C-alpha positions as CSV (number, residue, x, y, z in Angstrom):
1,M,-5.5,7.9,14.3
2,L,-1.9,7.0,13.4
3,V,-3.0,4.6,10.7
4,K,-5.4,7.2,9.3
5,L,-2.6,9.8,9.1
6,L,-0.1,7.3,7.6
7,S,-2.7,6.1,5.0
8,E,-3.2,9.7,3.9
9,R,0.5,10.2,3.0
10,G,1.2,9.5,-0.6
11,E,-0.6,7.0,-2.8
12,T,-2.4,3.8,-1.7
13,N,0.5,1.7,-3.1
14,A,2.9,3.6,-0.8
15,F,0.8,2.8,2.3
16,H,0.6,-0.9,1.3
17,A,4.4,-0.9,0.8
18,F,4.8,0.6,4.2
19,L,2.6,-2.1,5.8
20,E,4.6,-4.8,4.1
21,A,8.0,-3.3,5.2
22,A,7.1,-2.3,8.7
23,H,8.7,-4.4,11.4
24,R,7.9,-4.7,15.1
25,D,11.6,-4.2,16.0
26,D,11.3,-0.4,15.5
27,A,7.5,-0.1,15.5
28,G,7.6,0.6,11.7
29,Q,9.7,3.7,12.1
30,T,12.2,2.8,9.4
31,A,9.5,1.9,6.9
32,A,7.6,5.1,7.7
33,L,10.7,7.2,7.1
34,D,11.9,5.4,4.0
35,I,8.6,4.8,2.2
36,L,6.2,7.5,3.4
37,G,8.7,10.2,4.5
38,A,7.0,10.3,7.9
39,D,8.4,10.2,11.4
40,L,6.0,8.2,13.6
41,G,6.8,10.3,16.6
42,E,6.0,13.6,14.8
43,L,2.7,12.1,13.5
44,A,1.7,10.8,16.9
45,G,2.4,14.2,18.4
46,T,-0.2,15.8,16.1
47,F,-2.9,14.1,18.2
48,L,-1.1,13.2,21.5
49,G,0.4,16.6,22.0
50,E,4.0,17.5,22.7
51,G,6.3,14.8,23.8
52,N,8.9,12.3,22.7
53,W,6.7,9.9,20.8
54,R,9.3,8.4,18.4
55,P,9.7,4.6,18.9
56,Q,12.7,3.8,21.1
57,R,14.1,0.7,19.5
58,K,16.6,-0.2,22.3
59,A,13.8,0.1,24.9
60,M,11.5,-2.1,22.8
61,V,14.2,-4.8,22.5
62,E,14.7,-4.7,26.3
63,C,11.0,-5.1,26.8
64,W,10.8,-8.1,24.4
65,E,13.8,-9.7,26.3
66,A,12.3,-9.0,29.7
67,A,9.0,-10.6,28.6
68,G,11.0,-13.8,27.7
69,W,10.6,-13.3,23.9
70,Q,13.4,-13.8,21.5
71,K,13.8,-13.4,17.8
72,G,12.9,-16.7,16.2
73,G,13.1,-16.2,12.4
74,E,13.7,-13.2,10.2
75,D,10.2,-11.8,10.8
76,D,9.2,-13.7,13.9
77,A,9.5,-13.3,17.6
78,T,8.8,-16.5,19.6
79,P,8.5,-17.2,23.3
80,A,11.8,-18.5,24.8
């Protein structure tokens, strides 16, 4: 559902630019805001209902670290 909603925002080129810019560190939130003008939390709320659905970057980094993953390269996370 989320991909469908994102792909309907703007032109096809904008969605492709979003896909290229999205990064796992913030679940694509920055790219969605900058390129599509969309907040992922708000979009998720349209089908999940009320709640705080916005990606929580700090919590995501803590989960990566707890799982033993570390940032390897610019766009890569590798097991420690």
